[in-house]
C-alpha positions in Angstrom: 0.0 0.0 0.0 1.4 3.4 -0.9 3.0 5.2 2.2 3.5 8.7 0.7 0.7 11.3 0.7 -1.0 12.1 -2.6 0.5 15.0 -4.6 -1.6 17.7 -6.4 1.1 17.9 -9.0 0.4 15.5 -12.0 3.0 13.0 -12.9 4.7 13.0 -16.2 2.2 12.2 -19.0 3.7 10.1 -21.7 2.2 9.5 -25.2 -0.4 11.5 -27.0 -3.8 12.2 -25.6 -6.8 10.1 -26.9 -9.4 12.4 -25.4 -9.4 16.1 -24.3 -12.1 18.0 -22.3 -13.0 20.5 -19.8 -14.6 19.8 -16.3 -16.3 23.0 -15.2 -18.2 24.2 -12.2 -17.6 21.1 -10.0 -19.4 20.3 -6.8 -17.6 17.6 -4.7 -19.5 15.8 -1.8 -17.7 13.0 0.1 -18.6 10.7 2.9 -16.4 8.4 5.0 -17.0 4.6 4.4 -15.4 1.5 5.6 -12.7 0.0 3.3 -14.4 -3.4 3.7 -17.6 -2.0 2.1 -15.6 -0.6 -0.9 -13.5 -3.6 -1.7 -16.2 -5.8 -3.3 -16.9 -3.0 -5.8 -13.3 -2.5 -7.2 -11.8 -3.9 -10.3 -9.4 -6.8 -10.2 -5.9 -5.9 -9.1 -6.7 -2.9 -7.0 -7.8 -2.2 -3.3 -9.5 0.5 -1.4 -7.3 3.7 -0.9 -7.6 5.1 2.6 -7.2 8.5 4.3 -7.5 9.0 8.0 -8.5 5.3 8.5 -11.4 5.6 6.1 -12.1 5.0 2.4 -14.5 7.6 0.8 -17.5 7.6 -1.5 -18.0 10.8 -3.7 -21.0 12.4 -5.3 -19.6 14.7 -8.0 -21.7 17.1 -10.3 -20.0 19.1 -13.1 -20.3 20.2 -16.7 -18.4 18.5 -19.4 -17.3 20.9 -22.0 -15.6 20.7 -25.4 -15.0 16.9 -25.1 -13.5 15.4 -28.1 -10.9 12.8 -29.4 -7.2 13.6 -29.6 -6.4 17.2 -28.5 -8.3 20.4 -29.3 -11.1 18.6 -31.5 -14.3 19.1 -29.5 -17.4 17.3 -30.7 -20.3 19.7 -31.3 -23.4 19.0 -28.9 -22.2 15.4 -27.9 -19.1 17.0 -26.2 -21.1 19.3 -23.9 -23.3 18.0 -21.1 -24.1 17.9 -17.3 -22.7 14.9 -15.5 -23.1 13.5 -12.0 -21.0 10.6 -10.9 -20.6 8.3 -7.9 -17.0 7.2 -7.4 -14.7 5.4 -5.1 -10.9 5.6 -4.5 -8.5 3.0 -5.3 -4.9 2.0 -5.4 -2.8 -0.8 -6.9 0.5 -2.7 -6.5 2.3 0.0 -8.7 1.2 2.6 -6.2 -1.1 4.4 -8.6 -4.0 6.2 -6.9 -7.1 6.2 -9.0 -10.8 6.5 -9.0 -13.5 3.8 -9.8 -16.8 4.9 -11.1 -19.8 3.2 -9.8 -22.2 5.3 -12.0 -22.1 8.4 -14.3 -25.4 10.2 -15.2 -25.6 12.1 -18.5 -28.6 13.1 -20.7 -26.6 12.2 -23.9 -27.9 8.8 -24.9 -25.2 8.3 -27.5 -22.4 8.8 -24.7 -24.2 6.2 -22.6 -24.3 3.6 -25.4 -20.7 4.1 -26.7 -19.3 4.2 -23.1 -21.3 1.1 -22.2 -19.6 -0.8 -25.1 -16.4 -0.6 -23.1 -18.0 -1.1 -19.6 -18.1 2.4 -18.5 -21.3 2.9 -16.4 -22.8 5.9 -18.0 -26.6 6.0 -17.2 -29.1 7.9 -19.4 -30.7 10.5 -17.2 -32.2 14.0 -17.2 -29.5 16.3 -15.7 -29.9 19.9 -14.9 -27.2 22.4 -13.5 -28.6 25.1 -11.3 -26.7 28.3 -10.7 -27.3 31.2 -8.4 -25.2 34.3 -7.5 -23.5 32.3 -4.7 -24.9 28.9 -5.1 -24.2 25.8 -7.5 -26.3 22.7 -7.6 -27.0 19.5 -9.7 -30.1 17.4 -10.0 -30.9 14.4 -12.2 -33.4 11.6 -12.8 -32.5 8.3 -14.3 -34.5 7.6 -17.5 -33.7 3.9 -18.1 -32.7 0.8 -16.2 -30.8 -0.1 -14.1 -32.5 1.8 -11.2 -34.8 3.8 -13.5 -36.2 6.8 -11.7 -33.3 7.2 -9.1 -32.8 10.8 -8.4 -30.4 13.2 -6.9 -30.7 16.9 -6.0 -27.8 18.8 -4.3 -26.5 22.3 -4.1 -23.7 24.2 -2.2 -23.1 27.7 -1.2 -19.9 28.7 -2.8 -17.0 30.8 -1.5 -13.8 32.1 -2.9 -11.7 30.7 0.0 -8.9 28.4 -1.3 -8.6 24.9 0.1 -5.5 22.7 0.0 -5.3 20.3 2.9 -4.3 16.5 2.9 -8.0 15.4 2.5 -8.9 17.7 -0.4 -5.7 16.6 -2.3 -6.4 12.9 -1.5 -10.0 13.3 -2.8 -9.1 15.2 -6.0 -5.6 14.6 -7.1 -6.3 11.4 -9.0 -4.3 10.9 -12.2 -6.2 7.9 -13.7 -9.1 5.6 -13.5 -9.0 1.9 -12.5 -11.3 -0.1 -14.8 -11.6 -3.6 -16.3 -12.9 -5.2 -19.4 -14.0 -8.8 -18.5 -11.3 -10.1 -16.2 -8.7 -7.8 -17.6 -7.7 -4.9 -15.2 -6.9 -1.6 -16.9 -5.4 1.8 -15.9 -6.5 4.8 -17.8 -4.1 7.8 -17.3 -5.1 11.4 -17.2 -3.5 14.8 -16.6 -4.4 18.4 -15.7 -3.1 21.3 -13.9 -3.6 21.2 -10.1 -7.3 21.7 -9.0 -8.4 25.3 -8.0 -10.3 24.0 -5.0 -12.6 26.4 -3.1 -14.5 26.0 0.2 -18.3 25.5 0.0 -21.2 24.9 2.5 -23.9 22.3 1.9 -27.3 23.9 0.9 -29.2 20.6 0.5 -28.7 17.0 -0.5 -31.4 14.5 -1.3 -29.8 11.6 -3.1 -30.5 8.1 -4.2 -27.6 7.5 -6.6 -25.1 6.5 -3.8 -27.6 4.0 -2.4 -28.3 2.3 -5.8 -24.6 2.2 -6.4 -24.3 0.0 -3.4 -24.1 2.1 -0.4 -27.5 2.6 1.2 -27.9 5.1 4.0 -24.7 6.8 3.5 -26.2 10.1 2.1 -28.7 10.2 4.9 -26.0 12.0 6.9 -24.2 15.2 6.0 -21.0 14.8 4.0 -17.7 15.1 5.8 -16.2 17.1 2.8 -17.8 19.7 0.7 -15.9 21.5 -2.0 -16.3 23.3 -5.4 -14.1 24.2 -8.2 -14.3 26.4 -11.4 -12.7 23.5 -13.1 -9.8 22.3 -15.2 -8.9 21.0 -18.6 -7.9 17.6 -18.8 -6.6 14.8 -21.2 -6.7 11.1 -21.1 -4.1 8.7 -22.4 -4.3 5.1 -23.9 -5.4 2.4 -21.4 -2.8 0.2 -20.0 -2.9 -3.3 -18.6 
């Protein structure tokens, strides 16, 4: 298990990017969870990553902007959408800290179909971004199985206060995704500038997505970490075994 603390500086990115996109206006909500609850939901070859004795489950809303293949080739319409995901935190024997997505809500049906072909759990949903002068929120309702009708509705009061503490870095400085196709484990690297993280206060959270992702009851209590960010531009590399 890695012994060093996560670093918000990205590692060297080798090769040419296969995808390029902007993640904008993010809300990060996180809850503590026991590593034993997380382990059964991870791909082969990785295990729960832990901070302060706990693993964590995240509910993240953001706007995908200018997504496209290669670098600087955004796909009109299909490259812009709201997304809400439920994610876990993982590490492997090479010391790579990553995320594992339990679900990703989007209103782009084509994205759902194409991503599903390689096992990425996009779910077709009605997703809305809600902005106020000092608030930022996301809500969605799933339009198709599995768990058709599952909803979420959360919002935060934003602040300009900069956040950079060990927990916020642990939850956001993730330079890849652990995934698998069949029994074959994969690592999908990504890179971006360090997150511009800001403090936030929870306005409300009525969520069913974390429960249907395998963790009932977690979002009945307030999140232990609440953050927001104006966003970053990021690139993904080729998957590796």
